[in-house]
Every structure is written in structure tokens, then in C-alpha cells.
C-alpha positions in Angstrom: 26.2 -57.7 -3.9 23.1 -55.6 -3.1 22.7 -52.6 -5.3 20.1 -50.0 -5.0 19.3 -48.4 -8.1 16.7 -45.5 -9.2 14.0 -45.5 -11.6 11.3 -42.8 -13.0 11.5 -41.9 -9.2 11.1 -44.8 -7.7 14.0 -47.0 -6.0 14.5 -50.7 -7.1 17.1 -53.4 -4.8 18.9 -56.0 -7.2 20.6 -58.5 -6.0 24.1 -59.3 -7.8 25.5 -62.8 -7.7 29.0 -63.9 -9.3 29.9 -66.7 -9.6 32.7 -68.8 -11.1 30.8 -71.7 -12.5 32.4 -74.5 -14.9 28.1 -75.3 -15.7 25.1 -73.6 -14.7 22.4 -76.2 -14.3 18.8 -76.6 -12.6 21.2 -77.2 -8.9 23.4 -73.9 -9.2 20.3 -71.7 -10.5 18.0 -73.2 -7.1 21.2 -72.8 -4.6 21.6 -69.4 -5.6 17.8 -68.2 -5.4 17.6 -69.6 -1.9 20.9 -68.4 -1.0 19.2 -64.9 -2.0 15.7 -65.5 0.0 17.9 -66.1 3.1 17.4 -62.3 3.5 15.3 -59.9 5.1 13.7 -58.5 2.2 13.3 -60.1 -1.4 14.9 -58.5 -4.6 12.7 -56.5 -7.5 15.8 -57.8 -9.6 18.2 -60.6 -9.5 21.4 -60.2 -11.6 23.4 -63.7 -11.7 27.0 -63.3 -13.9 28.7 -66.4 -14.2 31.8 -67.8 -16.2 30.5 -70.2 -18.4 27.3 -70.5 -21.0 23.9 -71.0 -20.1 21.3 -73.3 -22.0 17.6 -71.9 -22.4 16.7 -74.9 -20.1 18.6 -73.1 -17.3 17.6 -69.9 -18.2 13.7 -70.3 -18.1 14.5 -72.7 -14.9 16.0 -69.6 -13.2 13.5 -67.4 -13.7 10.1 -69.9 -13.1 12.0 -70.8 -9.9 12.3 -66.7 -9.0 8.6 -66.4 -9.8 7.8 -69.2 -7.8 9.4 -67.9 -4.9 8.2 -64.3 -5.1 11.1 -62.7 -7.2 9.5 -60.9 -10.1 12.5 -60.0 -12.9 15.5 -62.3 -13.2 18.8 -62.2 -15.6 21.7 -64.0 -16.5 25.0 -62.8 -17.9 26.7 -65.7 -18.8 30.2 -65.8 -20.4 29.4 -65.6 -24.0 27.2 -62.1 -22.7 30.6 -60.9 -21.0 32.7 -61.4 -23.5 30.6 -59.4 -25.8 30.3 -56.4 -22.9 33.7 -56.7 -22.9 34.3 -56.3 -27.1 31.5 -53.6 -27.3 31.4 -51.8 -24.7 34.8 -52.5 -22.6 37.7 -52.9 -25.2 40.2 -51.0 -22.8 39.5 -53.6 -20.2 40.4 -56.5 -22.4 44.0 -55.3 -23.0 44.3 -53.9 -19.0 43.4 -57.3 -17.8 43.2 -59.7 -21.0 46.6 -57.8 -23.2 43.9 -57.9 -26.0 44.0 -54.3 -28.5 41.6 -53.8 -30.3 43.5 -51.0 -32.1 43.0 -50.5 -36.0 40.4 -52.0 -38.5 41.5 -55.0 -38.9 41.1 -56.3 -35.6 38.1 -54.9 -34.9 36.8 -56.9 -38.3 38.3 -59.5 -36.4 36.2 -58.9 -33.8 32.8 -57.8 -35.3 33.2 -61.5 -37.4 33.8 -63.1 -34.1 30.7 -61.6 -32.0 28.9 -62.5 -35.2 29.5 -66.1 -35.3 28.9 -66.3 -31.4 25.9 -64.4 -31.9 24.6 -67.0 -34.8 25.6 -69.3 -32.8 23.5 -68.4 -29.7 20.3 -67.2 -31.5 19.8 -70.0 -33.5 20.0 -72.3 -30.6 17.6 -70.3 -28.3 15.0 -68.3 -30.7 14.8 -71.5 -33.0 12.2 -74.2 -32.3 14.6 -76.6 -33.0 12.0 -79.7 -31.9 9.8 -78.3 -34.0 11.5 -78.1 -36.8 13.3 -81.8 -36.3 10.3 -83.0 -37.0 10.3 -83.8 -41.1 6.6 -83.5 -42.1 7.0 -79.3 -40.8 9.5 -78.6 -43.5 6.5 -77.3 -46.1 5.2 -74.8 -42.9 8.9 -73.6 -42.7 8.6 -72.7 -47.0 6.2 -71.0 -46.8 5.5 -69.4 -43.5 9.5 -69.3 -42.1 8.4 -67.4 -39.2 6.9 -70.7 -37.7 10.2 -71.9 -36.9 11.0 -69.1 -33.9 9.9 -69.8 -30.6 7.9 -66.5 -30.5 6.6 -64.0 -33.8 7.3 -60.9 -32.2 9.8 -59.7 -30.7 11.0 -56.1 -29.1 13.6 -54.0 -31.1 16.0 -52.1 -28.3 18.8 -49.2 -29.4 21.8 -50.0 -27.0 21.0 -46.0 -26.6 17.7 -46.6 -25.1 16.9 -45.1 -21.2 13.0 -44.8 -22.1 12.5 -48.1 -21.9 9.0 -49.3 -21.0 7.9 -45.8 -21.3 6.9 -44.9 -24.9 7.9 -41.0 -25.9 7.1 -39.4 -28.6 9.8 -38.9 -31.5 10.8 -36.2 -34.0 9.2 -37.1 -37.9 11.2 -39.3 -39.3 13.3 -40.9 -36.3 12.7 -44.2 -35.6 11.4 -45.2 -31.6 14.3 -46.2 -29.7 12.7 -49.3 -28.7 9.5 -51.1 -30.4 7.5 -54.2 -31.2 8.1 -56.1 -34.7 7.4 -59.2 -36.5 10.3 -61.9 -36.5 10.4 -63.4 -40.2 13.2 -65.3 -40.9 17.2 -65.6 -40.9 19.5 -65.0 -43.5 23.2 -65.3 -44.2 24.5 -62.6 -42.1 21.7 -62.0 -39.4 17.5 -61.8 -38.7 15.1 -60.5 -40.7 11.6 -59.0 -39.5 8.4 -58.2 -41.1 8.1 -54.4 -40.6 4.7 -52.3 -39.8 3.0 -56.0 -40.1 -0.4 -54.5 -38.7 -0.5 -51.4 -41.3 0.3 -53.5 -44.3 2.3 -52.3 -47.3 1.4 -51.7 -50.9 3.2 -51.9 -54.2 2.3 -50.5 -57.2 3.4 -52.2 -60.4 3.2 -51.0 -64.1 2.8 -53.5 -67.3 6.5 -53.4 -67.7 7.3 -54.9 -64.4 8.3 -51.7 -62.9 6.9 -50.9 -59.3 7.4 -48.9 -56.4 5.8 -48.5 -52.6 2.8 -47.1 -52.0 3.6 -43.9 -49.9 0.6 -42.0 -50.3 -3.1 -43.5 -49.4 -4.5 -41.1 -51.8 -2.4 -42.3 -54.8 -4.5 -42.1 -57.9 -2.3 -44.6 -59.7 -4.3 -47.4 -57.4 -7.7 -46.8 -59.6 -5.7 -46.6 -63.0 -5.7 -50.1 -65.4 -2.1 -49.9 -66.1 -0.8 -50.4 -63.1 -1.7 -53.3 -60.4 -1.8 -53.2 -56.4 0.3 -56.0 -55.1 0.2 -56.4 -51.3 3.5 -57.0 -50.3 5.9 -57.7 -47.0 8.7 -54.8 -45.6 11.0 -56.9 -44.8 14.0 -55.3 -42.4 17.4 -57.3 -42.4 19.3 -56.4 -38.9 23.4 -58.2 -39.5 24.0 -60.1 -36.3 26.8 -57.8 -36.2 24.6 -55.2 -34.6 22.8 -57.4 -32.1 24.8 -56.7 -29.0 22.9 -58.5 -26.7 19.3 -60.3 -26.2 17.4 -62.1 -23.8 14.1 -63.7 -23.7 11.4 -62.1 -22.0 11.5 -59.6 -19.0 8.3 -58.6 -17.1 6.5 -56.4 -19.6 6.5 -58.9 -22.4 6.9 -62.3 -22.7 9.0 -62.1 -26.2 12.4 -61.9 -26.9 14.3 -58.3 -26.6 17.0 -57.6 -29.1 19.6 -55.1 -27.7 20.8 -53.6 -31.4 23.3 -50.5 -32.4 21.2 -48.1 -34.6 24.2 -47.2 -36.5 23.2 -47.4 -39.9 21.2 -44.0 -40.8 20.1 -44.0 -36.8 18.8 -47.7 -37.9 19.7 -51.1 -37.3 18.9 -52.0 -40.5 21.7 -53.0 -43.6 18.8 -53.5 -45.9 15.1 -52.7 -46.2 13.3 -54.7 -49.2 10.2 -55.9 -50.1 8.4 -59.3 -50.7 5.2 -60.7 -51.9 2.5 -62.7 -50.2 2.4 -66.3 -50.8 -0.1 -68.5 -50.4 0.4 -71.6 -48.3 -2.6 -73.3 -49.5 -1.8 -73.4 -53.2 2.1 -74.1 -52.0 3.1 -70.5 -53.3 6.0 -69.1 -51.5 6.3 -65.0 -50.6 8.6 -63.9 -53.3 11.6 -61.0 -53.5 10.5 -57.8 -55.3 13.3 -57.4 -58.6 15.3 -54.5 -57.0 16.6 -53.7 -61.1 12.8 -53.3 -61.7 11.9 -50.1 -59.1 11.0 -47.2 -60.9 13.7 -45.3 -59.3 16.4 -47.4 -60.9 
């Protein structure tokens, strides 16, 4: 199937291959690309839709084989991707073709839990450097630098409603950009953690009684007051698996994972933002979480 899609005034050619495979490996990837190359023109993008799950190795092989043969952009929609799209975007088709009706909160919560567990399983498989983790002498690295367990320390976060990428457009004061690049920090029981504004840095002001608050003004006079101390901190945002609709490992702009998320919590993807101190790996001191019961607002 061939499709032409207009973008920013230019026209791009997509080739879409739909296959009912029970498995997808290097052989199947090569056959698809070779078949596409028989056409007179090469596509700007190749979209492969398969009815089975796809390993990271097979995904990477498809992209490498495409690039080797002059197809710059390629993407795979696996069985789990299709299922996620049906549950989140096309629930009416679930009922029409499969007799599944998501009509009440209980069923919605069931679908949410199923999606979260499947997304967790996929992310832990694809975004974690499992070979590095299996080396027993690396356990201290994970303890003091939890971000080191990922295949990339930076990711691109997209709103599912964004239509601006890869362009950068101005946003209103207080409004979150519909896509942005950030540092991944760690996993937690319900999703992924991200180190926000890592390049700019964050400071926390703590008084002698242990009460603290983030510094929001550069010229805060208390920074020079002996009754307070300034502590370097990391601002951590938590995105639950339920809010991660889909992801891919790279594109033609950034060779880093892209996460497509719902910005449905105060127009953000985060279910929580909290603060951690900087640890010191050389002294074997891990990052520690600031006690939220001791914020000056409590």
C-alpha cells in the first residue's frame, strides 16, 4: 500500500506493508524491504504493520537495512502497538470487530491496568540495557547512578495531541511544550522517572529545623542568610505507564527513545513531581528524597 501525506507544505511518500506474521525476524524484515525496493521510487517512510510482537534486535535490523538501502525513515507497528491503539483510540472498533465494549469505569480501569502491565513489560525489555545489568560488578553503578541502566540517558517526550514536531513553537507562560527532550532517571512501581531541567539545575533552601522549599527566584535573599543552607537538588517527574500510549526507539531527528504520552494531569504527563538531593558515587552516597512532610508549605 502506498500513501502520500502532506507535511509543512511538502509531500512525502509512505509505503505501508501489512503482514499477518506469527514471528518477525531478520528474514521477514529483509523480504519486506526488498519487496519495497522493487518499486521505481523509494519511499520517504516505510511503515510495517505486523500481527506479532517484535524484538528490539529485529526492530533495529529493519531500520539498519532500510538505511543501507536508502530508506531514511522506517517504523513498525507490532501486535502490542495495535492493541494499545485499539484500547486507547479506537474502542468502538474493539466492539464492532471483537465484541469488546469498554463502557464503564470498571472496564476502563481493567483496560488501564492491562495496558500499564504490558507497557511496563515492553519498556523494561526495550529501554533497559539488560546485558549491562547482568554484569554483577555493575550493581553499585545502578545504586548511585540509576539512569545508567537505560539504553539512552535522554528521551523525547511527545504529547499524543502534538502536531508541531519537529518544529519548536512558542507556548503561553505556564504552558508545557507539546514535545521536549529530557533525561530519564529511573523506574518506579508505576512507571518511569525523569530528571527535569537537568541542564539548568535546581536548588532547595533548607532552614535549621529541616523545613525546605525549592528556590524559585534567583535573587532570593535567604540564600545568603546563615539560618538557611542551599542544597543542590534534582527535580524528578513521574510518568505512569498508563500515560505512555506508545514509544519508538529513534527517528531521523533524534537517535533516542520517543515516548508518546497523554498530557491529562493538569495538562502534563506527570502524576507526581518531587525532589532528590545529589548523591556522591565516589563516597558511595546515593541520591536521597527530600521529606515532603517538611516542606515549608505544610
